[in-house]
C-alpha positions as CSV (number, residue, x, y, z in Angstrom):
1,X,-0.2,0.1,0.0
2,X,1.3,3.5,-0.8
3,X,1.0,5.5,2.5
4,X,0.7,8.9,0.4
5,X,-2.3,8.1,-1.6
6,X,-5.4,6.5,0.2
7,X,-8.7,5.7,-1.2
8,X,-11.3,7.0,1.2
9,X,-15.4,6.5,0.8
10,X,-17.3,9.4,2.6
11,X,-20.9,8.9,2.9
12,X,-23.8,11.4,3.3
13,X,-22.5,14.0,1.7
14,X,-25.4,16.6,1.4
15,X,-25.4,20.2,1.9
16,X,-24.4,21.3,5.5
17,X,-23.7,17.5,6.5
18,X,-21.4,16.1,8.5
19,X,-20.1,14.3,5.2
20,X,-19.4,17.2,3.8
21,X,-17.4,18.2,6.3
22,X,-15.4,15.3,6.5
23,X,-14.6,15.9,2.7
24,X,-13.4,19.3,3.7
25,X,-11.1,17.7,6.3
26,X,-9.5,15.5,3.7
27,X,-9.0,17.8,1.1
28,X,-7.0,20.0,3.5
29,X,-5.0,17.3,4.9
30,X,-1.2,17.3,4.5
31,X,-1.4,13.7,2.7
32,X,-2.9,12.6,-0.5
33,X,-6.6,11.1,-0.6
34,X,-8.8,10.0,-3.5
35,X,-12.2,10.9,-2.1
36,X,-15.3,8.7,-3.0
37,X,-18.5,10.6,-2.1
38,X,-22.1,8.8,-1.7
39,X,-25.5,10.0,-1.0
40,X,-28.9,8.9,-1.5
41,X,-30.0,12.2,-3.3
42,X,-28.3,13.3,-6.6
43,X,-28.7,16.6,-5.3
44,X,-26.3,16.7,-2.6
45,X,-23.7,19.2,-3.2
46,X,-20.9,17.2,-1.7
47,X,-21.1,14.6,-4.8
48,X,-19.9,17.6,-6.9
49,X,-16.5,18.0,-4.8
50,X,-15.1,15.2,-6.4
51,X,-15.2,13.1,-9.5
52,X,-15.9,9.8,-8.0
53,X,-19.5,10.1,-6.8
54,X,-22.3,7.5,-6.7
55,X,-25.8,7.7,-5.8
56,X,-26.6,4.9,-3.2
57,X,-30.0,3.6,-1.5
58,X,-31.0,4.9,1.8
59,X,-29.3,3.4,4.9
60,X,-32.2,1.1,6.0
61,X,-32.5,-0.4,2.7
62,X,-31.6,-3.9,2.0
63,X,-29.5,-3.1,-0.8
64,X,-27.7,-0.2,0.9
65,X,-24.5,-2.5,2.2
66,X,-24.5,-4.3,-1.4
67,X,-24.4,-1.1,-2.6
68,X,-21.4,0.0,-0.6
69,X,-19.4,-2.7,-1.3
70,X,-19.7,-2.7,-4.8
71,X,-18.4,0.8,-4.7
72,X,-15.5,-0.3,-2.4
73,X,-14.5,-3.0,-5.1
74,X,-14.7,-0.8,-8.3
75,X,-12.6,2.3,-6.5
76,X,-10.3,0.2,-4.3
77,X,-11.5,1.8,-1.1
78,X,-9.1,1.4,1.8
79,X,-11.3,3.4,4.1
80,X,-14.9,4.4,4.8
81,X,-16.0,7.4,6.7
82,X,-19.9,7.6,7.4
83,X,-21.1,11.0,7.3
84,X,-24.7,10.7,8.7
85,X,-26.3,9.0,11.9
86,X,-27.9,6.1,10.5
87,X,-24.9,5.4,8.2
88,X,-22.7,5.3,11.0
89,X,-24.7,3.0,13.0
90,X,-24.9,0.5,10.2
91,X,-21.4,1.1,9.5
92,X,-20.3,0.1,13.1
93,X,-22.4,-2.9,13.2
94,X,-21.0,-4.2,10.1
95,X,-17.4,-3.2,10.7
96,X,-16.3,-7.1,10.4
97,X,-17.6,-7.2,6.8
98,X,-15.4,-4.6,5.7
99,X,-12.5,-5.5,7.8
100,X,-12.3,-9.1,5.9
101,X,-11.7,-7.1,2.5
102,X,-9.0,-5.2,4.3
103,X,-11.4,-1.8,4.3
104,X,-10.8,0.0,7.5
105,X,-14.1,1.7,8.9
106,X,-13.9,4.6,10.8
107,X,-16.5,4.6,13.8
108,X,-16.9,3.8,17.1
109,X,-17.5,0.4,18.5
110,X,-21.2,-0.7,18.3
111,X,-21.7,-0.4,22.1
112,X,-20.4,3.1,22.2
113,X,-22.8,4.3,20.0
114,X,-25.7,2.7,21.4
115,X,-24.7,4.3,24.6
116,X,-25.1,7.5,23.4
117,X,-27.8,7.1,21.3
118,X,-30.1,7.2,24.2
119,X,-29.5,10.8,25.8
120,X,-31.4,10.1,28.9
121,X,-29.5,6.6,29.7
122,X,-26.4,8.3,28.6
123,X,-27.0,10.9,31.3
124,X,-27.9,8.4,34.1
125,X,-24.5,6.4,32.8
126,X,-22.4,9.6,33.1
127,X,-23.7,10.5,36.6
128,X,-23.1,7.2,37.6
129,X,-19.4,7.5,36.9
130,X,-19.2,10.8,38.6
131,X,-19.8,13.3,35.6
132,X,-21.7,16.0,36.5
133,X,-24.9,16.3,33.7
134,X,-27.6,18.7,33.1
135,X,-30.7,16.8,35.3
136,X,-32.8,15.0,33.0
137,X,-36.4,13.4,33.0
138,X,-38.3,11.6,30.5
139,X,-41.6,13.6,29.6
140,X,-44.4,11.0,29.6
141,X,-47.7,13.3,29.6
142,X,-48.6,16.8,31.2
143,X,-48.1,15.7,34.7
144,X,-44.1,14.9,34.0
145,X,-43.6,18.7,34.4
146,X,-44.4,18.7,38.3
147,X,-40.9,17.5,38.3
148,X,-39.4,20.6,36.8
149,X,-37.7,22.6,39.6
150,X,-36.9,25.5,38.0
151,X,-37.5,27.0,34.2
152,X,-36.5,27.6,31.2
153,X,-35.7,23.8,30.5
154,X,-34.7,22.3,27.4
155,X,-37.3,19.8,25.7
156,X,-35.4,17.5,23.2
157,X,-35.7,14.0,21.6
158,X,-34.5,11.2,23.7
159,X,-32.7,10.0,20.4
160,X,-31.6,12.1,17.3
161,X,-29.2,14.1,15.6
162,X,-27.8,17.5,17.0
163,X,-30.0,20.7,17.4
164,X,-33.0,19.0,15.6
165,X,-36.3,19.4,17.5
166,X,-34.6,21.1,20.5
167,X,-36.8,23.6,22.0
168,X,-36.3,26.0,25.5
169,X,-39.6,26.2,27.3
170,X,-40.2,29.1,29.8
171,X,-43.2,28.0,31.8
172,X,-45.7,24.9,32.1
173,X,-47.9,25.9,28.9
174,X,-44.8,25.8,26.8
175,X,-43.2,22.6,28.1
176,X,-46.7,20.9,27.7
177,X,-46.9,22.2,24.3
178,X,-43.2,20.8,23.0
179,X,-43.4,17.9,25.0
180,X,-46.5,16.8,23.4
181,X,-45.6,18.1,20.2
182,X,-42.6,15.7,20.1
183,X,-44.7,12.8,21.1
184,X,-47.2,13.4,18.6
185,X,-44.5,13.3,15.7
186,X,-43.0,10.1,17.0
187,X,-40.4,11.0,19.3
188,X,-40.0,10.2,23.1
189,X,-39.0,13.5,24.6
190,X,-36.9,14.4,27.4
191,X,-36.7,17.5,29.8
192,X,-33.1,18.8,30.3
193,X,-31.9,21.6,33.1
194,X,-30.9,24.6,30.8
195,X,-27.4,25.0,32.4
196,X,-25.1,27.9,32.4
197,X,-24.3,30.6,30.1
198,X,-24.5,30.8,26.4
199,X,-21.4,32.9,26.3
200,X,-19.6,29.9,28.1
201,X,-20.7,27.1,25.6
202,X,-18.1,24.9,24.0
203,X,-17.7,22.0,21.1
204,X,-15.0,19.7,22.2
205,X,-13.6,17.2,19.4
206,X,-11.8,14.3,20.7
207,X,-10.1,11.4,19.1
208,X,-9.6,8.5,21.7
209,X,-8.1,4.9,20.3
210,X,-7.1,1.5,21.6
211,X,-7.5,2.6,25.6
212,X,-5.9,5.9,25.3
213,X,-2.7,5.0,22.8
214,X,-3.8,7.7,20.3
215,X,-5.7,10.8,22.2
216,X,-5.9,14.1,20.3
217,X,-8.6,16.6,21.7
218,X,-9.5,20.5,20.3
219,X,-12.1,23.0,22.0
220,X,-13.8,25.8,20.3
221,X,-15.5,28.6,22.5
222,X,-19.0,28.7,20.7
223,X,-19.9,32.2,18.7
224,X,-23.9,32.1,19.5
225,X,-24.8,35.3,17.8
226,X,-27.0,36.1,14.7
227,X,-29.2,33.5,12.7
228,X,-26.6,31.2,11.5
229,X,-25.6,29.7,14.8
230,X,-28.6,30.1,16.7
231,X,-31.8,27.9,16.8
232,X,-33.6,29.7,19.6
233,X,-33.3,33.1,21.2
234,X,-35.6,34.4,24.0
235,X,-35.6,36.8,27.1
236,X,-36.2,35.5,30.7
237,X,-39.8,35.9,31.8
238,X,-38.7,37.7,35.2
239,X,-35.4,39.2,34.2
240,X,-33.5,40.6,31.0
241,X,-31.1,37.3,31.0
242,X,-30.8,36.0,27.0
243,X,-31.3,32.3,26.8
244,X,-29.8,30.5,23.4
245,X,-30.3,27.3,21.9
246,X,-27.6,26.7,19.4
247,X,-28.0,25.3,16.1
248,X,-26.0,22.5,14.4
249,X,-23.6,25.1,12.5
250,X,-20.8,26.2,15.0
251,X,-18.6,28.9,14.5
252,X,-16.4,30.8,17.3
253,X,-12.8,30.8,19.0
254,X,-10.2,28.0,19.1
255,X,-7.7,28.3,22.0
256,X,-6.2,26.0,24.6
257,X,-9.1,25.9,26.8
258,X,-7.1,23.0,28.8
259,X,-9.5,22.6,31.6
260,X,-12.6,22.1,29.0
261,X,-10.3,19.8,27.0
262,X,-9.5,17.6,29.8
263,X,-13.1,17.1,30.7
264,X,-14.2,15.8,27.0
265,X,-11.1,13.4,27.5
266,X,-12.2,12.1,30.3
267,X,-16.0,11.4,28.9
268,X,-14.3,9.7,26.1
269,X,-12.4,7.3,28.1
270,X,-15.1,6.4,30.5
271,X,-17.7,5.8,27.1
272,X,-14.9,3.5,26.1
273,X,-14.7,5.3,22.9
274,X,-12.3,3.7,20.0
275,X,-12.8,6.6,17.7
276,X,-14.4,10.2,17.3
277,X,-15.9,11.8,20.0
278,X,-18.2,15.1,19.9
279,X,-19.1,17.0,23.1
280,X,-21.1,19.9,23.8
281,X,-21.0,21.5,26.9
282,X,-21.1,24.6,29.0
283,X,-18.9,26.0,31.5
284,X,-20.6,26.5,34.9
285,X,-19.8,27.2,38.5
286,X,-20.6,23.6,38.8
287,X,-17.9,22.6,36.5
288,X,-18.0,21.5,32.6
289,X,-21.5,20.2,32.0
290,X,-21.7,17.8,28.9
291,X,-25.6,18.6,27.4
292,X,-25.0,16.7,24.0
293,X,-22.8,13.8,22.9
294,X,-22.3,12.4,19.5
295,X,-19.9,9.5,19.0
296,X,-18.8,10.5,15.7
297,X,-17.0,13.4,13.6
298,X,-18.7,16.6,14.1
299,X,-20.2,19.6,11.9
300,X,-17.1,21.5,13.2
301,X,-14.8,19.1,11.5
302,X,-13.8,21.3,8.7
303,X,-13.6,24.2,11.3
304,X,-11.1,21.9,13.2
305,X,-9.3,21.3,10.1
306,X,-8.9,24.8,8.9
307,X,-6.8,25.5,12.3
308,X,-4.6,22.5,12.1
309,X,-6.5,19.5,13.9
310,X,-7.5,17.4,11.3
311,X,-9.3,14.6,12.9
312,X,-10.2,12.3,9.7
313,X,-6.7,12.6,8.5
314,X,-5.3,11.8,12.0
315,X,-7.3,8.8,12.8
316,X,-7.1,7.2,9.0
317,X,-3.0,7.6,9.2
318,X,-3.2,6.0,12.9
319,X,-5.6,2.9,12.0
320,X,-3.5,2.4,8.5
321,X,-0.2,3.1,9.3
322,X,-0.1,3.5,13.3
323,X,0.9,6.9,13.4
324,X,0.7,8.8,16.5
325,X,1.1,12.8,16.4
326,X,1.8,15.0,18.6
327,X,-0.9,17.1,20.1
328,X,-1.7,19.4,17.3
329,X,-0.3,22.9,17.2
330,X,-3.4,24.3,16.0
331,X,-3.7,28.1,15.2
332,X,-5.5,30.1,18.0
333,X,-8.1,32.5,16.8
334,X,-11.8,32.5,15.4
335,X,-13.4,30.6,12.4
336,X,-16.3,32.2,11.0
337,X,-18.7,30.6,8.7
338,X,-21.4,31.2,6.2
339,X,-23.3,29.9,3.4
340,X,-21.9,29.3,-0.2
341,X,-23.8,28.5,-3.6
342,X,-22.8,26.0,-6.1
343,X,-24.2,26.0,-9.5
344,X,-25.0,22.3,-10.8
345,X,-26.9,21.5,-14.3
346,X,-29.5,19.2,-14.8
347,X,-26.9,17.2,-17.1
348,X,-24.3,16.9,-14.2
349,X,-26.8,15.5,-11.8
350,X,-27.9,12.6,-14.3
351,X,-24.4,11.5,-15.1
352,X,-24.1,10.2,-11.7
353,X,-24.1,6.8,-11.5
354,X,-26.4,4.8,-9.5
355,X,-25.0,1.7,-7.8
């Protein structure tokens, strides 16, 4: 194997997706990568970031794994990096299928992914290990809100990705509404304590592999201003305090943030991670409190690569060649984001192979 030219398959590459961020990272890497991109939709912008692109079935299709294997064989893929939550799960569950073909899948173990998937059970698990988390309870019906000690509270799906369907409730009426709204649309809901201040919110990226043989971490203090990075902004009913729920589009300040990074590394170890972990947290008077943990690469992957911490490249090199970098010496400063348009013709779309 030529260790300077690696073929990677990145799945789920729609606009603003995790897969799109992973492609950005591999393009910024100091090593050469042949990037193969897949998505279930021909109108996914990430497909047009490489000439090696394919349309595949949805991850829950019986044909999905066969399709991916056919692409791997055709393109001589060495590494698969899933770019969506459903694909992360199915790839983790079927790692052996690919390893038998000498294909490395960059995901955490199935057990770690399942631990993180249920947000209520995850909170209880971390609390049992001595890690302080926001108080969380299951919303079952209107009577559940009697357990709320203080408003506002965050109401969100028990399982699910990032900031999707996350709401801030300031009183009983709102708590009942949002809880029942999620139940009506098929999601179990949890009520989570709103902790700290939005100006002390961080996102942490950790690579933790082989019981700590590989550890890297990077933290960004989130800039929650403007419509791009905020999902909901409200004022307190009895004060002028601003309450913010962040969107899935992160921007902000990269710096050492040692205390925050070390807290993230400790959580990754407790979770028996063997891959990428992303943690959203707030620094409070009670310490670093995690309120969202995802056992995968992050929507901030491209931003981290831009300042010098290229997680997909680091993990890929470690898995293939055993390379262990020193803690990345990344740039200190701000990464700001916006939206960028790309023109694609109908002819471009029709030329993408369906596998």
